[in-house]
All heavy atoms as a GROMACS GRO file, in nm:
protein
  591
    1MET      N    1  19.025  10.484   4.954
    1MET     CA    2  18.970  10.539   5.079
    1MET      C    3  18.941  10.688   5.056
    1MET      O    4  19.007  10.757   4.985
    1MET     CB    5  19.087  10.513   5.177
    1MET     CG    6  19.119  10.616   5.270
    1MET     SD    7  19.254  10.594   5.396
    1MET     CE    8  19.306  10.436   5.387
    2ASP      N    9  18.836  10.724   5.114
    2ASP     CA   10  18.794  10.869   5.103
    2ASP      C   11  18.875  10.965   5.195
    2ASP      O   12  18.952  10.909   5.275
    2ASP     CB   13  18.642  10.891   5.113
    2ASP     CG   14  18.591  10.860   5.258
    2ASP    OD1   15  18.674  10.867   5.354
    2ASP    OD2   16  18.472  10.832   5.275
    3ASP      N   17  18.862  11.084   5.170
    3ASP     CA   18  18.940  11.185   5.253
    3ASP      C   19  18.917  11.170   5.407
    3ASP      O   20  19.014  11.188   5.480
    3ASP     CB   21  18.916  11.326   5.203
    3ASP     CG   22  18.969  11.352   5.061
    3ASP    OD1   23  19.053  11.277   5.018
    3ASP    OD2   24  18.922  11.453   4.994
    4SER      N   25  18.794  11.150   5.441
    4SER     CA   26  18.755  11.146   5.584
    4SER      C   27  18.833  11.024   5.648
    4SER      O   28  18.890  11.030   5.756
    4SER     CB   29  18.615  11.130   5.599
    4SER     OG   30  18.579  11.103   5.728
    5GLU      N   31  18.828  10.906   5.581
    5GLU     CA   32  18.893  10.790   5.626
    5GLU      C   33  19.046  10.808   5.633
    5GLU      O   34  19.113  10.766   5.734
    5GLU     CB   35  18.854  10.666   5.544
    5GLU     CG   36  18.717  10.620   5.558
    5GLU     CD   37  18.677  10.507   5.461
    5GLU    OE1   38  18.733  10.509   5.346
    5GLU    OE2   39  18.591  10.431   5.499
    6ALA      N   40  19.096  10.877   5.531
    6ALA     CA   41  19.247  10.897   5.532
    6ALA      C   42  19.282  10.990   5.647
    6ALA      O   43  19.384  10.965   5.717
    6ALA     CB   44  19.287  10.963   5.403
    7ALA      N   45  19.204  11.087   5.680
    7ALA     CA   46  19.226  11.181   5.795
    7ALA      C   47  19.217  11.098   5.920
    7ALA      O   48  19.303  11.116   6.017
    7ALA     CB   49  19.130  11.293   5.785
    8ASP      N   50  19.115  11.003   5.941
    8ASP     CA   51  19.104  10.933   6.059
    8ASP      C   52  19.224  10.842   6.077
    8ASP      O   53  19.279  10.827   6.189
    8ASP     CB   54  18.975  10.846   6.050
    8ASP     CG   55  18.846  10.923   6.077
    8ASP    OD1   56  18.857  11.039   6.126
    8ASP    OD2   57  18.746  10.869   6.042
    9ALA      N   58  19.271  10.788   5.963
    9ALA     CA   59  19.385  10.690   5.970
    9ALA      C   60  19.502  10.769   6.019
    9ALA      O   61  19.591  10.722   6.096
    9ALA     CB   62  19.413  10.629   5.840
   10GLN      N   63  19.525  10.891   5.961
   10GLN     CA   64  19.643  10.973   5.994
   10GLN      C   65  19.634  11.012   6.143
   10GLN      O   66  19.732  11.004   6.218
   10GLN     CB   67  19.648  11.101   5.914
   10GLN     CG   68  19.768  11.183   5.940
   10GLN     CD   69  19.896  11.101   5.910
   10GLN    OE1   70  19.910  11.036   5.800
   10GLN    NE2   71  19.998  11.113   5.993
   11ARG      N   72  19.519  11.046   6.195
   11ARG     CA   73  19.506  11.091   6.338
   11ARG      C   74  19.533  10.961   6.426
   11ARG      O   75  19.605  10.975   6.529
   11ARG     CB   76  19.371  11.138   6.362
   11ARG     CG   77  19.346  11.285   6.333
   11ARG     CD   78  19.207  11.334   6.383
   11ARG     NE   79  19.090  11.277   6.325
   11ARG     CZ   80  19.041  11.311   6.208
   11ARG    NH1   81  19.094  11.414   6.137
   11ARG    NH2   82  18.932  11.257   6.167
   12TRP      N   83  19.484  10.855   6.389
   12TRP     CA   84  19.506  10.734   6.474
   12TRP      C   85  19.656  10.696   6.469
   12TRP      O   86  19.712  10.653   6.579
   12TRP     CB   87  19.431  10.610   6.433
   12TRP     CG   88  19.284  10.619   6.497
   12TRP    CD1   89  19.171  10.648   6.435
   12TRP    CD2   90  19.258  10.594   6.641
   12TRP    NE1   91  19.070  10.650   6.527
   12TRP    CE2   92  19.118  10.606   6.652
   12TRP    CE3   93  19.332  10.557   6.742
   12TRP    CZ2   94  19.050  10.594   6.770
   12TRP    CZ3   95  19.274  10.541   6.868
   12TRP    CH2   96  19.128  10.560   6.877
   13ALA      N   97  19.714  10.707   6.353
   13ALA     CA   98  19.855  10.672   6.340
   13ALA      C   99  19.937  10.761   6.423
   13ALA      O  100  20.024  10.722   6.502
   13ALA     CB  101  19.904  10.680   6.195
   14GLN      N  102  19.910  10.886   6.427
   14GLN     CA  103  19.986  10.991   6.513
   14GLN      C  104  19.952  10.962   6.664
   14GLN      O  105  20.048  10.959   6.744
   14GLN     CB  106  19.940  11.125   6.482
   14GLN     CG  107  19.991  11.182   6.347
   14GLN     CD  108  19.938  11.315   6.303
   14GLN    OE1  109  19.838  11.355   6.356
   14GLN    NE2  110  20.006  11.380   6.220
   15ARG      N  111  19.835  10.926   6.694
   15ARG     CA  112  19.795  10.904   6.839
   15ARG      C  113  19.876  10.775   6.889
   15ARG      O  114  19.913  10.761   7.002
   15ARG     CB  115  19.648  10.877   6.845
   15ARG     CG  116  19.606  10.860   6.984
   15ARG     CD  117  19.451  10.853   6.991
   15ARG     NE  118  19.410  10.847   7.127
   15ARG     CZ  119  19.284  10.836   7.166
   15ARG    NH1  120  19.188  10.845   7.071
   15ARG    NH2  121  19.247  10.828   7.291
   16LEU      N  122  19.883  10.677   6.802
   16LEU     CA  123  19.958  10.551   6.830
   16LEU      C  124  20.101  10.553   6.818
   16LEU      O  125  20.178  10.464   6.854
   16LEU     CB  126  19.895  10.432   6.748
   16LEU     CG  127  19.748  10.403   6.786
   16LEU    CD1  128  19.693  10.303   6.672
   16LEU    CD2  129  19.732  10.343   6.917
   17GLY      N  130  20.156  10.654   6.755
   17GLY     CA  131  20.299  10.680   6.732
   17GLY      C  132  20.359  10.579   6.626
   17GLY      O  133  20.468  10.533   6.632
   18VAL      N  134  20.278  10.550   6.529
   18VAL     CA  135  20.319  10.472   6.415
   18VAL      C  136  20.290  10.537   6.291
   18VAL      O  137  20.216  10.633   6.278
   18VAL     CB  138  20.250  10.328   6.414
   18VAL    CG1  139  20.282  10.247   6.538
   18VAL    CG2  140  20.101  10.349   6.398
   19GLY      N  141  20.348  10.493   6.174
   19GLY     CA  142  20.320  10.550   6.048
   19GLY      C  143  20.191  10.507   5.998
   19GLY      O  144  20.132  10.393   6.032
   20ARG      N  145  20.122  10.590   5.914
   20ARG     CA  146  20.000  10.549   5.860
   20ARG      C  147  20.000  10.429   5.784
   20ARG      O  148  19.907  10.348   5.788
   20ARG     CB  149  19.943  10.667   5.772
   20ARG     CG  150  19.801  10.653   5.726
   20ARG     CD  151  19.745  10.768   5.657
   20ARG     NE  152  19.808  10.786   5.528
   20ARG     CZ  153  19.783  10.875   5.437
   20ARG    NH1  154  19.685  10.958   5.464
   20ARG    NH2  155  19.844  10.882   5.326
   21SER      N  156  20.109  10.411   5.702
   21SER     CA  157  20.121  10.284   5.621
   21SER      C  158  20.123  10.161   5.720
   21SER      O  159  20.056  10.058   5.688
   21SER     CB  160  20.244  10.285   5.534
   21SER     OG  161  20.239  10.384   5.435
   22GLU      N  162  20.198  10.173   5.829
   22GLU     CA  163  20.200  10.058   5.925
   22GLU      C  164  20.067  10.038   5.985
   22GLU      O  165  20.022   9.924   5.994
   22GLU     CB  166  20.300  10.094   6.037
   22GLU     CG  167  20.315   9.978   6.140
   22GLU     CD  168  20.419  10.009   6.245
   22GLU    OE1  169  20.489  10.111   6.237
   22GLU    OE2  170  20.415   9.932   6.345
   23LEU      N  171  19.994  10.140   6.018
   23LEU     CA  172  19.858  10.120   6.071
   23LEU      C  173  19.760  10.051   5.973
   23LEU      O  174  19.692   9.959   6.007
   23LEU     CB  175  19.800  10.265   6.106
   23LEU     CG  176  19.649  10.265   6.163
   23LEU    CD1  177  19.656  10.214   6.310
   23LEU    CD2  178  19.591  10.396   6.140
   24LEU      N  179  19.772  10.093   5.844
   24LEU     CA  180  19.683  10.036   5.739
   24LEU      C  181  19.722   9.890   5.716
   24LEU      O  182  19.640   9.806   5.694
   24LEU     CB  183  19.688  10.122   5.618
   24LEU     CG  184  19.632  10.265   5.635
   24LEU    CD1  185  19.645  10.346   5.505
   24LEU    CD2  186  19.481  10.260   5.679
   25ARG      N  187  19.859   9.869   5.713
   25ARG     CA  188  19.902   9.726   5.689
   25ARG      C  189  19.854   9.634   5.802
   25ARG      O  190  19.804   9.528   5.777
   25ARG     CB  191  20.060   9.724   5.684
   25ARG     CG  192  20.116   9.754   5.546
   25ARG     CD  193  20.265   9.707   5.549
   25ARG     NE  194  20.346   9.769   5.649
   25ARG     CZ  195  20.400   9.884   5.643
   25ARG    NH1  196  20.387   9.962   5.531
   25ARG    NH2  197  20.475   9.939   5.736
   26GLU      N  198  19.864   9.682   5.928
   26GLU     CA  199  19.818   9.601   6.040
   26GLU      C  200  19.666   9.584   6.030
   26GLU      O  201  19.618   9.474   6.068
   26GLU     CB  202  19.858   9.669   6.161
   26GLU     CG  203  19.805   9.597   6.300
   26GLU     CD  204  19.875   9.469   6.313
   26GLU    OE1  205  19.977   9.434   6.262
   26GLU    OE2  206  19.812   9.381   6.388
   27ALA      N  207  19.590   9.682   5.995
   27ALA     CA  208  19.451   9.671   5.982
   27ALA      C  209  19.409   9.570   5.880
   27ALA      O  210  19.322   9.487   5.895
   27ALA     CB  211  19.386   9.806   5.949
   28LEU      N  212  19.476   9.579   5.763
   28LEU     CA  213  19.448   9.477   5.656
   28LEU      C  214  19.482   9.336   5.703
   28LEU      O  215  19.405   9.239   5.677
   28LEU     CB  216  19.523   9.518   5.530
   28LEU     CG  217  19.521   9.418   5.412
   28LEU    CD1  218  19.378   9.404   5.365
   28LEU    CD2  219  19.611   9.462   5.301
   29HIS      N  220  19.599   9.329   5.772
   29HIS     CA  221  19.639   9.196   5.818
   29HIS      C  222  19.540   9.133   5.912
   29HIS      O  223  19.498   9.024   5.893
   29HIS     CB  224  19.781   9.207   5.888
   29HIS     CG  225  19.813   9.081   5.960
   29HIS    ND1  226  19.864   8.970   5.888
   29HIS    CD2  227  19.821   9.046   6.083
   29HIS    CE1  228  19.889   8.875   5.969
   29HIS    NE2  229  19.866   8.915   6.097
   30ARG      N  230  19.496   9.217   6.007
   30ARG     CA  231  19.388   9.172   6.103
   30ARG      C  232  19.264   9.126   6.024
   30ARG      O  233  19.198   9.030   6.069
   30ARG     CB  234  19.352   9.265   6.204
   30ARG     CG  235  19.468   9.283   6.304
   30ARG     CD  236  19.441   9.405   6.409
   30ARG     NE  237  19.554   9.434   6.490
   30ARG     CZ  238  19.540   9.418   6.619
   30ARG    NH1  239  19.432   9.395   6.678
   30ARG    NH2  240  19.652   9.452   6.687
   31HIS      N  241  19.225   9.205   5.933
   31HIS     CA  242  19.100   9.172   5.856
   31HIS      C  243  19.126   9.040   5.778
   31HIS      O  244  19.026   8.952   5.783
   31HIS     CB  245  19.066   9.284   5.758
   31HIS     CG  246  18.938   9.275   5.696
   31HIS    ND1  247  18.819   9.276   5.756
   31HIS    CD2  248  18.915   9.245   5.560
   31HIS    CE1  249  18.726   9.256   5.668
   31HIS    NE2  250  18.771   9.234   5.551
   32LEU      N  251  19.230   9.021   5.721
   32LEU     CA  252  19.253   8.897   5.640
   32LEU      C  253  19.264   8.774   5.736
   32LEU      O  254  19.214   8.671   5.700
   32LEU     CB  255  19.381   8.914   5.556
   32LEU     CG  256  19.376   9.010   5.438
   32LEU    CD1  257  19.516   9.022   5.384
   32LEU    CD2  258  19.270   8.976   5.345
   33VAL      N  259  19.323   8.794   5.856
   33VAL     CA  260  19.326   8.688   5.952
   33VAL      C  261  19.182   8.654   5.994
   33VAL      O  262  19.144   8.534   6.008
   33VAL     CB  263  19.410   8.722   6.074
   33VAL    CG1  264  19.393   8.626   6.185
   33VAL    CG2  265  19.558   8.727   6.034
   34GLY      N  266  19.094   8.748   6.013
   34GLY     CA  267  18.952   8.724   6.044
   34GLY      C  268  18.884   8.650   5.933
   34GLY      O  269  18.812   8.557   5.974
   35LEU      N  270  18.906   8.690   5.815
   35LEU     CA  271  18.839   8.616   5.706
   35LEU      C  272  18.881   8.468   5.700
   35LEU      O  273  18.799   8.379   5.673
   35LEU     CB  274  18.869   8.692   5.571
   35LEU     CG  275  18.799   8.825   5.556
   35LEU    CD1  276  18.856   8.892   5.428
   35LEU    CD2  277  18.654   8.822   5.558
   36ALA      N  278  19.010   8.456   5.712
   36ALA     CA  279  19.078   8.320   5.709
   36ALA      C  280  19.008   8.231   5.824
   36ALA      O  281  18.982   8.119   5.799
   36ALA     CB  282  19.224   8.320   5.723
   37SER      N  283  18.996   8.288   5.942
   37SER     CA  284  18.935   8.202   6.048
   37SER      C  285  18.793   8.172   6.025
   37SER      O  286  18.744   8.067   6.070
   37SER     CB  287  18.944   8.294   6.188
   37SER     OG  288  18.857   8.394   6.182
   38GLU      N  289  18.719   8.253   5.946
   38GLU     CA  290  18.579   8.218   5.912
   38GLU      C  291  18.585   8.095   5.816
   38GLU      O  292  18.501   8.005   5.831
   38GLU     CB  293  18.511   8.334   5.843
   38GLU     CG  294  18.481   8.445   5.942
   38GLU     CD  295  18.409   8.562   5.870
   38GLU    OE1  296  18.357   8.555   5.759
   38GLU    OE2  297  18.409   8.677   5.936
   39LEU      N  298  18.684   8.094   5.729
   39LEU     CA  299  18.699   7.978   5.643
   39LEU      C  300  18.733   7.856   5.725
   39LEU      O  301  18.684   7.746   5.686
   39LEU     CB  302  18.806   8.003   5.529
   39LEU     CG  303  18.770   8.101   5.419
   39LEU    CD1  304  18.878   8.125   5.328
   39LEU    CD2  305  18.641   8.060   5.345
   40ASP      N  306  18.819   7.868   5.822
   40ASP     CA  307  18.863   7.751   5.910
   40ASP      C  308  18.730   7.697   5.975
   40ASP      O  309  18.723   7.578   5.979
   40ASP     CB  310  18.960   7.795   6.012
   40ASP     CG  311  19.101   7.830   5.948
   40ASP    OD1  312  19.120   7.780   5.836
   40ASP    OD2  313  19.179   7.879   6.019
   41ALA      N  314  18.648   7.783   6.023
   41ALA     CA  315  18.525   7.737   6.093
   41ALA      C  316  18.438   7.661   5.986
   41ALA      O  317  18.382   7.564   6.027
   41ALA     CB  318  18.447   7.856   6.149
   42ASP      N  319  18.431   7.708   5.871
   42ASP     CA  320  18.352   7.635   5.768
   42ASP      C  321  18.410   7.507   5.744
   42ASP      O  322  18.334   7.402   5.731
   42ASP     CB  323  18.335   7.714   5.637
   42ASP     CG  324  18.260   7.841   5.653
   42ASP    OD1  325  18.177   7.847   5.755
   42ASP    OD2  326  18.273   7.938   5.572
   43ARG      N  327  18.539   7.494   5.729
   43ARG     CA  328  18.606   7.371   5.695
   43ARG      C  329  18.588   7.274   5.817
   43ARG      O  330  18.571   7.152   5.790
   43ARG     CB  331  18.756   7.391   5.674
   43ARG     CG  332  18.791   7.448   5.545
   43ARG     CD  333  18.944   7.435   5.516
   43ARG     NE  334  18.969   7.541   5.417
   43ARG     CZ  335  19.049   7.640   5.440
   43ARG    NH1  336  19.118   7.656   5.543
   43ARG    NH2  337  19.082   7.724   5.339
   44TRP      N  338  18.594   7.317   5.933
   44TRP     CA  339  18.572   7.241   6.053
   44TRP      C  340  18.426   7.175   6.045
   44TRP      O  341  18.411   7.057   6.082
   44TRP     CB  342  18.588   7.321   6.181
   44TRP     CG  343  18.575   7.243   6.304
   44TRP    CD1  344  18.459   7.219   6.379
   44TRP    CD2  345  18.675   7.171   6.376
   44TRP    NE1  346  18.483   7.143   6.485
   44TRP    CE2  347  18.627   7.113   6.491
   44TRP    CE3  348  18.820   7.166   6.356
   44TRP    CZ2  349  18.693   7.046   6.582
   44TRP    CZ3  350  18.891   7.085   6.450
   44TRP    CH2  351  18.827   7.031   6.562
   45ASP      N  352  18.334   7.250   6.010
   45ASP     CA  353  18.193   7.203   6.001
   45ASP      C  354  18.186   7.098   5.887
   45ASP      O  355  18.108   6.998   5.904
   45ASP     CB  356  18.100   7.310   5.974
   45ASP     CG  357  18.072   7.404   6.098
   45ASP    OD1  358  18.100   7.358   6.208
   45ASP    OD2  359  18.029   7.520   6.073
   46GLU      N  360  18.251   7.117   5.778
   46GLU     CA  361  18.252   7.026   5.665
   46GLU      C  362  18.324   6.904   5.690
   46GLU      O  363  18.283   6.799   5.640
   46GLU     CB  364  18.300   7.089   5.542
   46GLU     CG  365  18.215   7.211   5.498
   46GLU     CD  366  18.283   7.299   5.384
   46GLU    OE1  367  18.393   7.258   5.336
   46GLU    OE2  368  18.225   7.400   5.348
   47GLU      N  369  18.441   6.912   5.762
   47GLU     CA  370  18.524   6.797   5.775
   47GLU      C  371  18.567   6.792   5.934
   47GLU      O  372  18.677   6.833   5.964
   47GLU     CB  373  18.654   6.801   5.695
   47GLU     CG  374  18.626   6.783   5.553
   47GLU     CD  375  18.762   6.778   5.474
   47GLU    OE1  376  18.854   6.714   5.524
   47GLU    OE2  377  18.772   6.841   5.372
   48PRO      N  378  18.484   6.739   6.020
   48PRO     CA  379  18.517   6.734   6.154
   48PRO      C  380  18.633   6.636   6.174
   48PRO      O  381  18.672   6.551   6.084
   48PRO     CB  382  18.395   6.679   6.230
   48PRO     CG  383  18.306   6.632   6.112
   48PRO     CD  384  18.344   6.688   5.984
   49LEU      N  385  18.702   6.626   6.293
   49LEU     CA  386  18.814   6.548   6.316
   49LEU      C  387  18.771   6.396   6.307
   49LEU      O  388  18.660   6.365   6.346
   49LEU     CB  389  18.871   6.564   6.457
   49LEU     CG  390  18.935   6.702   6.479
   49LEU    CD1  391  18.974   6.704   6.637
   49LEU    CD2  392  19.055   6.715   6.399
   50ALA      N  393  18.858   6.324   6.253
   50ALA     CA  394  18.835   6.176   6.248
   50ALA      C  395  18.860   6.123   6.392
   50ALA      O  396  18.906   6.193   6.481
   50ALA     CB  397  18.937   6.112   6.153
   51GLU      N  398  18.807   5.999   6.416
   51GLU     CA  399  18.815   5.943   6.552
   51GLU      C  400  18.955   5.940   6.597
   51GLU      O  401  18.976   5.970   6.716
   51GLU     CB  402  18.756   5.800   6.546
   51GLU     CG  403  18.747   5.740   6.680
   51GLU     CD  404  18.676   5.609   6.676
   51GLU    OE1  405  18.601   5.576   6.581
   51GLU    OE2  406  18.710   5.518   6.761
   52ALA      N  407  19.051   5.900   6.519
   52ALA     CA  408  19.189   5.891   6.570
   52ALA      C  409  19.240   6.034   6.597
   52ALA      O  410  19.328   6.054   6.700
   52ALA     CB  411  19.276   5.839   6.455
   53GLU      N  412  19.199   6.133   6.528
   53GLU     CA  413  19.250   6.271   6.559
   53GLU      C  414  19.194   6.323   6.684
   53GLU      O  415  19.247   6.413   6.743
   53GLU     CB  416  19.210   6.367   6.442
   53GLU     CG  417  19.290   6.337   6.314
   53GLU     CD  418  19.221   6.414   6.197
   53GLU    OE1  419  19.099   6.420   6.184
   53GLU    OE2  420  19.306   6.469   6.118
   54SER      N  421  19.074   6.286   6.728
   54SER     CA  422  19.007   6.337   6.852
   54SER      C  423  19.044   6.248   6.970
   54SER      O  424  18.997   6.279   7.081
   54SER     CB  425  18.858   6.341   6.833
   54SER     OG  426  18.808   6.207   6.807
   55ALA      N  427  19.126   6.146   6.964
   55ALA     CA  428  19.158   6.054   7.070
   55ALA      C  429  19.228   6.131   7.183
   55ALA      O  430  19.214   6.093   7.299
   55ALA     CB  431  19.251   5.940   7.020
   56PHE      N  432  19.310   6.231   7.151
   56PHE     CA  433  19.389   6.309   7.256
   56PHE      C  434  19.283   6.383   7.349
   56PHE      O  435  19.311   6.411   7.461
   56PHE     CB  436  19.490   6.394   7.200
   56PHE     CG  437  19.612   6.323   7.148
   56PHE    CD1  438  19.637   6.324   7.010
   56PHE    CD2  439  19.689   6.257   7.234
   56PHE    CE1  440  19.746   6.246   6.963
   56PHE    CE2  441  19.805   6.196   7.196
   56PHE     CZ  442  19.831   6.188   7.052
   57GLY      N  443  19.174   6.423   7.291
   57GLY     CA  444  19.076   6.494   7.370
   57GLY      C  445  19.026   6.410   7.482
   57GLY      O  446  18.999   6.460   7.596
   58GLU      N  447  19.014   6.276   7.462
   58GLU     CA  448  18.978   6.187   7.575
   58GLU      C  449  19.079   6.175   7.674
   58GLU      O  450  19.046   6.167   7.800
   58GLU     CB  451  18.938   6.052   7.513
   58GLU     CG  452  18.818   6.046   7.420
   58GLU     CD  453  18.806   5.916   7.347
   58GLU    OE1  454  18.863   5.817   7.403
   58GLU    OE2  455  18.728   5.912   7.251
   59VAL      N  456  19.199   6.186   7.639
   59VAL     CA  457  19.311   6.166   7.742
   59VAL      C  458  19.310   6.300   7.825
   59VAL      O  459  19.318   6.286   7.951
   59VAL     CB  460  19.444   6.159   7.666
   59VAL    CG1  461  19.559   6.168   7.769
   59VAL    CG2  462  19.452   6.029   7.589
   60ALA      N  463  19.276   6.409   7.772
   60ALA     CA  464  19.272   6.537   7.847
   60ALA      C  465  19.170   6.531   7.954
   60ALA      O  466  19.181   6.588   8.060
   60ALA     CB  467  19.257   6.658   7.750
   61ASP      N  468  19.061   6.453   7.921
   61ASP     CA  469  18.947   6.446   8.022
   61ASP      C  470  18.986   6.359   8.141
   61ASP      O  471  18.914   6.364   8.244
   61ASP     CB  472  18.819   6.384   7.953
   61ASP     CG  473  18.762   6.475   7.850
   61ASP    OD1  474  18.793   6.603   7.852
   61ASP    OD2  475  18.694   6.427   7.759
   62TRP      N  476  19.096   6.286   8.137
   62TRP     CA  477  19.137   6.200   8.245
   62TRP      C  478  19.177   6.287   8.367
   62TRP      O  479  19.171   6.236   8.482
   62TRP     CB  480  19.248   6.106   8.205
   62TRP     CG  481  19.222   6.002   8.113
   62TRP    CD1  482  19.096   5.967   8.065
   62TRP    CD2  483  19.310   5.924   8.045
   62TRP    NE1  484  19.106   5.871   7.972
   62TRP    CE2  485  19.233   5.840   7.956
   62TRP    CE3  486  19.452   5.913   8.038
   62TRP    CZ2  487  19.305   5.748   7.873
   62TRP    CZ3  488  19.501   5.828   7.963
   62TRP    CH2  489  19.442   5.742   7.879
   63GLY      N  490  19.229   6.399   8.353
   63GLY     CA  491  19.282   6.488   8.446
   63GLY      C  492  19.425   6.445   8.481
   63GLY      O  493  19.485   6.364   8.412
   64PRO      N  494  19.478   6.502   8.585
   64PRO     CA  495  19.612   6.471   8.630
   64PRO      C  496  19.631   6.330   8.663
   64PRO      O  497  19.550   6.259   8.714
   64PRO     CB  498  19.647   6.558   8.749
   64PRO     CG  499  19.520   6.619   8.788
   64PRO     CD  500  19.412   6.599   8.681
   65ALA      N  501  19.753   6.273   8.630
   65ALA     CA  502  19.784   6.140   8.656
   65ALA      C  503  19.794   6.110   8.804
   65ALA      O  504  19.762   6.003   8.851
   65ALA     CB  505  19.917   6.101   8.584
   66GLU      N  506  19.846   6.207   8.883
   66GLU     CA  507  19.861   6.182   9.022
   66GLU      C  508  19.813   6.315   9.091
   66GLU      O  509  19.826   6.418   9.044
   66GLU     CB  510  20.005   6.156   9.063
   66GLU     CG  511  20.051   6.027   9.004
   66GLU     CD  512  20.195   5.998   9.045
   66GLU    OE1  513  20.235   6.025   9.157
   66GLU    OE2  514  20.274   5.943   8.958
   67ASP      N  515  19.772   6.304   9.215
   67ASP     CA  516  19.738   6.423   9.294
   67ASP      C  517  19.860   6.464   9.376
   67ASP      O  518  19.893   6.394   9.468
   67ASP     CB  519  19.619   6.391   9.384
   67ASP     CG  520  19.575   6.512   9.472
   67ASP    OD1  521  19.615   6.618   9.438
   67ASP    OD2  522  19.490   6.493   9.561
   68TRP      N  523  19.914   6.583   9.340
   68TRP     CA  524  20.031   6.631   9.407
   68TRP      C  525  19.998   6.747   9.515
   68TRP      O  526  20.079   6.812   9.560
   68TRP     CB  527  20.123   6.689   9.311
   68TRP     CG  528  20.192   6.578   9.221
   68TRP    CD1  529  20.137   6.534   9.103
   68TRP    CD2  530  20.308   6.508   9.245
   68TRP    NE1  531  20.219   6.435   9.048
   68TRP    CE2  532  20.322   6.417   9.137
   68TRP    CE3  533  20.401   6.505   9.340
   68TRP    CZ2  534  20.437   6.319   9.127
   68TRP    CZ3  535  20.514   6.423   9.343
   68TRP    CH2  536  20.520   6.330   9.223
   69SER      N  537  19.870   6.763   9.536
   69SER     CA  538  19.826   6.878   9.618
   69SER      C  539  19.883   6.865   9.760
   69SER      O  540  19.904   6.968   9.828
   69SER     CB  541  19.675   6.891   9.619
   69SER     OG  542  19.620   6.772   9.673
   70ASP      N  543  19.910   6.742   9.814
   70ASP     CA  544  19.963   6.725   9.938
   70ASP      C  545  20.103   6.768   9.953
   70ASP      O  546  20.162   6.773  10.054
   70ASP     CB  547  19.943   6.583   9.995
   70ASP     CG  548  19.998   6.482   9.906
   70ASP    OD1  549  20.021   6.510   9.794
   70ASP    OD2  550  20.026   6.370   9.958
   71TRP      N  551  20.170   6.793   9.834
   71TRP     CA  552  20.314   6.837   9.836
   71TRP      C  553  20.320   6.997   9.837
   71TRP      O  554  20.429   7.039   9.826
   71TRP     CB  555  20.378   6.784   9.716
   71TRP     CG  556  20.419   6.640   9.718
   71TRP    CD1  557  20.331   6.539   9.732
   71TRP    CD2  558  20.543   6.586   9.704
   71TRP    NE1  559  20.396   6.418   9.736
   71TRP    CE2  560  20.532   6.450   9.721
   71TRP    CE3  561  20.669   6.636   9.681
   71TRP    CZ2  562  20.635   6.363   9.710
   71TRP    CZ3  563  20.776   6.544   9.681
   71TRP    CH2  564  20.763   6.409   9.689
   72ALA      N  565  20.208   7.056   9.854
   72ALA     CA  566  20.212   7.205   9.846
   72ALA      C  567  20.303   7.272   9.952
   72ALA      O  568  20.368   7.366   9.932
   72ALA     CB  569  20.072   7.264   9.861
   73ASP      N  570  20.315   7.201  10.065
   73ASP     CA  571  20.390   7.253  10.178
   73ASP      C  572  20.539   7.204  10.171
   73ASP      O  573  20.620   7.240  10.256
   73ASP     CB  574  20.330   7.232  10.310
   73ASP     CG  575  20.319   7.083  10.335
   73ASP    OD1  576  20.336   7.002  10.250
   73ASP    OD2  577  20.289   7.052  10.459
   74ALA      N  578  20.572   7.124  10.076
   74ALA     CA  579  20.705   7.056  10.066
   74ALA      C  580  20.819   7.160  10.046
   74ALA      O  581  20.931   7.129  10.082
   74ALA     CB  582  20.709   6.946   9.960
   75ALA      N  583  20.794   7.265   9.982
   75ALA     CA  584  20.896   7.364   9.944
   75ALA      C  585  20.934   7.437  10.064
   75ALA      O  586  21.031   7.507  10.065
   75ALA     CB  587  20.844   7.456   9.827
   76GLY      N  588  20.860   7.441  10.172
   76GLY     CA  589  20.904   7.504  10.286
   76GLY      C  590  20.814   7.608  10.333
   76GLY      O  591  20.811   7.684  10.417
   0.00000   0.00000   0.00000
């Protein structure tokens, strides 16, 4: 990291009330999570869910099993 970036990191760390190392660790962690999520998206495109794995999605489309809206005034 160059001197300008190091100074920016120090200012942000002070502003946030954390150590510079903690700020940089968190930044690296977030970046790595973002990269991993890009790989997950690629894997999803390469290997979509099998029919059995997507069966629960159809159940979610059914909506609630019963309509309880008429019970809204039951609590008093």
